[in-house]
C-alpha positions as CSV (number, residue, x, y, z in Angstrom):
1,X,6.4,-11.1,12.6
2,X,5.5,-7.6,13.6
3,X,3.2,-7.0,16.5
4,X,-0.5,-6.5,15.9
5,X,-1.5,-2.8,15.4
6,X,-3.5,-1.9,18.5
7,X,-5.3,0.8,16.5
8,X,-7.3,-1.8,14.7
9,X,-10.0,-3.3,16.9
10,X,-11.2,-6.1,14.6
11,X,-8.4,-8.1,12.8
12,X,-11.0,-10.0,10.8
13,X,-11.8,-7.2,8.5
14,X,-10.1,-7.1,5.1
15,X,-8.3,-3.8,5.8
16,X,-7.0,-5.0,9.2
17,X,-5.8,-8.3,7.7
18,X,-4.1,-6.5,4.8
19,X,-2.3,-4.3,7.3
20,X,-1.2,-7.3,9.3
21,X,0.2,-8.8,6.1
22,X,2.1,-5.5,5.5
23,X,3.4,-5.4,9.0
24,X,4.7,-9.0,8.7
25,X,6.8,-7.9,5.7
26,X,8.7,-4.9,7.2
27,X,12.4,-5.6,6.6
28,X,11.9,-7.7,3.4
29,X,14.4,-6.4,0.8
30,X,15.7,-6.8,-2.7
31,X,18.4,-9.4,-3.2
32,X,20.7,-8.0,-4.5
33,X,20.0,-4.5,-3.4
34,X,18.8,-2.3,-6.3
35,X,17.7,-5.3,-8.4
36,X,13.9,-5.1,-8.0
37,X,14.2,-8.8,-7.3
38,X,14.6,-11.3,-4.5
39,X,12.5,-14.1,-3.0
40,X,9.7,-12.0,-1.5
41,X,9.9,-9.2,-4.1
42,X,9.5,-11.7,-6.8
43,X,6.4,-13.1,-5.0
44,X,4.9,-9.6,-4.8
45,X,5.5,-9.0,-8.5
46,X,4.2,-12.5,-9.4
47,X,0.9,-11.6,-7.6
48,X,0.2,-8.9,-10.2
49,X,1.6,-10.9,-13.2
50,X,5.0,-9.1,-13.4
51,X,8.4,-10.7,-13.7
52,X,11.3,-9.8,-11.5
53,X,12.9,-6.4,-12.2
54,X,9.9,-4.1,-12.1
55,X,9.1,-1.4,-9.6
56,X,7.1,-3.2,-6.9
57,X,5.3,-0.8,-4.5
58,X,1.9,-1.4,-6.1
59,X,2.6,-5.2,-6.3
60,X,3.4,-5.1,-2.6
61,X,0.0,-3.5,-1.7
62,X,-1.9,-5.9,-3.9
63,X,0.0,-8.9,-2.4
64,X,-1.0,-7.7,1.1
65,X,-4.7,-7.5,0.1
66,X,-4.5,-10.9,-1.7
67,X,-2.9,-12.5,1.4
68,X,-5.7,-10.9,3.6
69,X,-8.5,-12.0,1.2
70,X,-7.2,-15.6,1.2
71,X,-7.0,-15.7,5.0
72,X,-10.6,-14.4,5.2
73,X,-11.8,-16.6,2.3
74,X,-12.8,-13.5,0.2
75,X,-12.2,-12.3,-3.3
76,X,-9.5,-9.7,-3.4
77,X,-11.1,-6.3,-4.3
78,X,-7.7,-4.5,-4.7
79,X,-6.8,-3.2,-8.2
80,X,-4.3,-5.6,-9.8
81,X,-2.1,-3.5,-12.2
82,X,1.5,-3.1,-11.3
83,X,1.3,0.7,-12.0
84,X,0.3,3.1,-9.3
85,X,-1.3,5.5,-11.9
86,X,-3.3,2.6,-13.4
87,X,-4.5,1.7,-9.8
88,X,-5.6,5.2,-9.1
89,X,-7.3,5.7,-12.5
90,X,-8.9,2.3,-12.7
91,X,-10.1,1.7,-9.2
92,X,-13.6,3.0,-10.1
93,X,-14.3,-0.1,-12.1
94,X,-14.3,-1.9,-8.7
95,X,-17.5,-1.5,-6.8
96,X,-15.7,-2.6,-3.6
97,X,-13.2,0.4,-3.7
98,X,-13.8,3.9,-2.5
99,X,-11.6,6.8,-3.5
100,X,-10.9,9.5,-0.9
101,X,-9.4,12.6,-2.5
102,X,-6.7,14.6,-0.8
103,X,-8.9,17.7,-0.7
104,X,-11.5,15.8,1.4
105,X,-9.0,14.4,3.9
106,X,-7.0,17.6,4.2
107,X,-10.0,19.0,6.2
108,X,-10.9,15.7,7.8
109,X,-7.8,13.5,8.4
110,X,-10.0,11.2,10.5
111,X,-11.6,9.9,7.2
112,X,-8.3,8.0,6.6
113,X,-8.3,4.6,8.3
114,X,-5.7,2.0,9.0
115,X,-5.5,-0.4,6.0
116,X,-6.3,2.3,3.4
117,X,-4.0,2.4,0.4
118,X,-2.4,5.8,-0.1
119,X,-1.4,7.1,-3.6
120,X,1.4,9.5,-4.5
121,X,1.5,10.7,-8.1
122,X,4.6,12.4,-9.7
123,X,5.1,14.0,-13.1
124,X,5.0,11.7,-16.0
125,X,3.7,8.2,-15.2
126,X,5.6,7.9,-11.9
127,X,3.9,7.1,-8.6
128,X,4.3,5.4,-5.2
129,X,1.9,3.7,-2.9
130,X,1.7,1.8,0.4
131,X,-0.7,1.0,3.2
132,X,-1.7,3.4,6.1
133,X,-0.8,2.0,9.4
134,X,-2.3,4.8,11.5
135,X,-3.1,8.5,11.4
136,X,-2.1,11.0,14.0
137,X,-3.5,14.4,13.1
138,X,-2.1,15.2,9.7
139,X,0.7,12.6,9.9
140,X,0.3,9.3,8.2
141,X,2.2,6.3,9.5
142,X,2.7,4.0,6.5
143,X,4.2,0.7,5.4
144,X,5.6,0.8,1.9
145,X,7.3,-1.6,-0.4
146,X,10.1,-0.5,-2.8
147,X,11.1,2.3,-0.5
148,X,13.9,3.0,2.0
149,X,14.6,5.0,5.1
150,X,14.8,8.2,3.0
151,X,11.2,7.7,1.8
152,X,12.3,7.0,-1.8
153,X,9.8,5.6,-4.3
154,X,12.6,3.6,-5.8
155,X,14.0,2.0,-2.7
156,X,14.9,-1.6,-2.0
157,X,12.9,-2.8,1.0
158,X,9.6,-2.8,2.9
159,X,9.8,0.0,5.5
160,X,7.7,2.2,7.8
161,X,7.4,5.9,7.0
162,X,5.7,9.0,8.2
163,X,4.1,11.2,5.5
164,X,2.0,14.3,5.7
165,X,-1.5,14.6,4.4
166,X,-0.4,17.9,2.9
167,X,2.4,16.2,0.8
168,X,2.1,17.9,-2.6
169,X,2.4,14.5,-4.4
170,X,-0.5,12.9,-2.4
171,X,-3.4,12.3,-4.6
172,X,-5.6,10.5,-2.1
173,X,-6.5,7.1,-0.7
174,X,-8.4,3.9,-1.8
175,X,-10.4,1.9,0.7
176,X,-11.2,-1.6,-0.2
177,X,-14.1,-3.5,1.3
178,X,-15.2,-7.1,1.2
């Protein structure tokens, strides 16, 4: 298991527990590579009601919040669909979710907190997501499923990345509370 993120003072908050769940998964990968399947990948997909073979970055984030909510004996407030676009567009039906737009955080990166979900949107219905581990200025340190060391949104493992708040595909962030 990965070490505890020292940037989070209280590990009994939902966001902190979700981040700990994400950290514990770094290195999990598809088996076989490129299959969108494997023991843990299938578990992430099952958490959102999808069968093996689907893109799984959103499922990974949901699984992290589900794991955290169970640990804290809470109801998981994270949006459940397997699609990043659906998550971004439908979060407002959840009173325990707050959307932070890119325009707001571009001027105030300190608004982004460890444990927030980041959302990247691409043309068509493509997207990518993960969990913020820490913020240093305009640089986001993230943990992402279905990615790789190149930062692909169609990768094969859970990895750490650095992304910029000025990334043209960044739509914003969702913060879940309990």
